[in-house]
C-alpha positions as CSV (number, residue, x, y, z in Angstrom):
1,Q,-31.6,34.8,-51.8
2,V,-30.5,38.0,-50.3
3,Q,-27.1,40.3,-50.3
4,L,-25.4,40.4,-47.3
5,V,-22.8,42.8,-45.8
6,E,-20.7,43.1,-42.5
7,S,-19.5,45.9,-40.8
8,G,-18.3,47.1,-37.4
9,G,-15.5,44.9,-37.0
10,G,-11.9,45.7,-35.8
11,L,-9.0,45.7,-33.5
12,V,-10.0,45.7,-29.3
13,Q,-8.3,44.8,-26.0
14,A,-9.9,41.9,-24.1
15,G,-12.6,42.6,-21.9
16,E,-14.3,45.5,-24.5
17,S,-17.1,45.1,-27.0
18,L,-17.8,45.6,-30.0
19,R,-21.4,45.6,-32.3
20,L,-21.4,43.7,-35.5
21,S,-24.0,44.5,-38.2
22,C,-25.3,42.5,-41.4
23,I,-27.0,44.8,-43.8
24,A,-29.3,42.5,-45.9
25,S,-30.4,44.1,-49.8
26,S,-34.2,43.3,-49.2
27,S,-36.5,42.6,-46.0
28,I,-35.7,39.9,-43.7
29,S,-38.8,39.1,-41.9
30,N,-39.7,36.2,-43.0
31,I,-36.1,35.0,-43.3
32,D,-36.4,31.4,-41.9
33,V,-33.3,31.9,-39.8
34,M,-30.5,34.3,-39.6
35,A,-26.8,33.8,-38.0
36,W,-23.6,34.6,-37.3
37,Y,-20.7,32.6,-37.8
38,R,-16.8,32.6,-36.8
39,Q,-13.4,30.9,-38.5
40,P,-11.1,32.0,-35.9
41,P,-7.3,31.7,-37.8
42,G,-6.4,27.9,-38.7
43,K,-9.6,26.9,-37.4
44,Q,-13.0,26.0,-39.1
45,R,-15.8,28.0,-39.1
46,E,-18.1,27.8,-36.0
47,L,-21.8,29.0,-35.4
48,V,-21.7,31.9,-32.8
49,A,-25.9,32.5,-32.8
50,S,-29.0,32.3,-34.9
51,A,-32.6,34.0,-34.6
52,T,-35.3,32.5,-36.4
53,S,-38.1,34.3,-37.9
54,D,-40.4,34.0,-34.6
55,N,-37.5,35.4,-32.5
56,V,-36.1,31.7,-31.3
57,K,-32.3,32.5,-30.3
58,N,-29.8,30.1,-30.0
59,Y,-26.4,30.9,-29.0
60,E,-23.0,28.3,-28.5
61,D,-21.9,27.9,-25.1
62,F,-18.7,29.8,-25.8
63,V,-20.7,32.8,-25.8
64,K,-23.7,32.4,-23.6
65,G,-24.0,35.2,-21.6
66,R,-21.5,37.4,-23.5
67,F,-22.8,37.6,-26.9
68,V,-27.0,39.2,-27.9
69,I,-27.9,38.3,-31.4
70,S,-31.0,40.4,-32.8
71,R,-32.7,41.3,-35.8
72,D,-34.1,44.8,-37.6
73,N,-36.5,43.6,-39.1
74,P,-37.6,47.3,-40.3
75,N,-34.1,48.1,-41.1
76,N,-33.2,44.9,-42.7
77,T,-30.4,44.5,-40.6
78,L,-29.1,41.8,-38.2
79,Y,-26.6,42.5,-35.2
80,L,-24.7,40.8,-33.0
81,R,-23.3,42.6,-29.6
82,M,-20.1,40.9,-28.5
83,N,-19.2,42.3,-24.6
84,G,-16.4,40.7,-22.5
85,L,-14.4,40.4,-25.5
86,K,-12.1,37.6,-25.3
87,P,-8.6,37.2,-27.6
88,E,-10.2,33.6,-28.4
89,D,-12.8,35.7,-30.0
90,T,-10.2,36.4,-32.6
91,A,-12.1,35.6,-36.3
92,V,-13.3,36.5,-39.3
93,Y,-17.2,37.0,-38.0
94,S,-19.4,36.1,-41.4
95,C,-23.9,36.3,-41.7
96,Y,-25.7,33.7,-42.6
97,A,-29.3,33.8,-43.7
98,F,-31.5,31.0,-44.8
99,S,-35.2,30.1,-45.7
100,S,-36.6,26.7,-46.8
101,H,-37.8,27.5,-50.3
102,W,-34.0,29.0,-51.2
103,L,-31.5,26.9,-53.3
104,R,-28.8,27.9,-51.3
105,A,-27.8,29.7,-48.1
106,S,-27.0,33.0,-48.4
107,W,-23.5,34.5,-46.8
108,G,-21.9,38.2,-46.3
109,Q,-18.0,38.6,-46.8
110,G,-17.0,38.5,-43.4
111,T,-15.8,41.0,-40.6
112,Q,-12.6,40.9,-38.7
113,V,-12.5,41.3,-35.2
114,T,-9.3,41.3,-33.4
115,V,-9.0,40.5,-29.2
116,S,-5.9,41.6,-27.5
117,S,-4.8,40.6,-24.3
């Protein structure tokens, strides 16, 4: 397992951009999958985007073309670049990591993103 700490959230206006960072306590190069989840107010947590150790990336339809996930292995950091933010992107964004030999996944504490109209 690994400890994860997110940063980069904040209050922005619709159409603006943010970059979220998730710094891991140890090397991420061999972690099978890392991802960003979000939990909008009053709703269930949902997957946003994921990236595997061999750089296969997947995005949920509601962020395709706007968000970019990337892994910076030398700096043990996962990023989420969010462009064209919409009010419906308002949520707590959390970082996730899992490898098949772990007993359970690792989660960060989350960072709040608020988009005003």
